[in-house]
N, C-alpha and C positions, 0 to 999 in steps of 0.2 A: 567873510565874504569869499566866495568862490570865483576866482578869475578863470576865464577860458584858457585852455592850454596854449602855449606858444605854438606858432606855425612856422615851419622851416620849409623853404622851397629850394630844391636841388635839381640839378641836371645829371643824368646818368653819364659817368665817364669811366665805367668799369669797376674793377675791384677796389679802387681807392674811394669810390662812393660808398661802398659797403662799410668801410671803417667809419666814415662820417655818419652814416645811418645808424650804426651801433651806438654811437655817442649820443645821437639825437633820441633814440629809443630810451636810453637810460634817463633822459630828462623828461620823458613822458610828453613829448611835443607831438603835435600833428605834423605829419610829413607829406609834402606834395612833391612827388618825384617825377620830372619830365623824362620820359623814356625816348630813345631815338626814334624819329619819325618813320625810319625805314622798318621798324618793328611792328608797325600797325597791322599789316596783313598777316604776318606770322602769328601774332598774338591772337587775332581773331580766330584763325584756323586752328591753333593749338588748343584753345579754350572753348571753341564752338565747333568741333569737327564735323557735326552732322549738318551744318548749314548748307543750304543749296548754293551753287554757284550763282553769282550775279545778284545776290541779295545784299542789302545795305550792311556794311561792316561796322556799323555803329553797335557796339556791344559793351554793356557794363556788367561786370560780375563782382559780387561782394561775397566775402567769407572770412574765415579766421586765418591764422598764420599758415595754415595747410595750402592756402592758395599760392604762397610764394614759391614753393618748388615747382608748381605747374607753370607758373610764369617763367621760371628759370630754364625751362626746356627750350626756350627760344634762343637761337644762336646769338651770342654776345651778352646775354642776360644771365648766364649760368651762375655768377657770383651771388645773385639774389637769394639762392638756396640757403646761403649761410645765415640769412636773417630769420629763418623759420624758428629756431629755438629762442632767440632773444625776443622775437615778436610774440611768441606764444607765451613765454614767461611773463611778459608785461601785458598780456591779454588784449593785444592790439587787434582791431578789425582791419581788413585789407579791401580796398576797392580799386578795381582796375577799369578804366575807361579806354578801350582799345582805340577809340577815334583820335584822341590827341597825340599819342597815347600818354596817359597820366595815371601814375600809381599813387594812391593816397593810403597812408597808414594812420589809423585813428586810435588813440589810447582810449581806455574806458571812460576817462574823465570827460571826453568830448561828446558823450551820449546825451 
């Protein structure tokens, strides 16, 4: 019997969060990481630079571990770049909803 992967909910608190995320990735858990609310606009602009001013900033982007360094270009989230290698090694998918903002890391078992 295949059980669904464990889900871990975390709040971003800087580099200390990256240490917890590394442990969580080793367990192949689903991660739901609440990012600081004040990063909403910056995430939207960094990941969707061609968007016209005044459009809805609800933006969801999905990809592989290569998305993490792009997210880490936002001030205050730089430490997320450290997760690219372990997320890639474990074949995680990455989903970012800039509205909440919420970063979800999905192990292959969750497909």
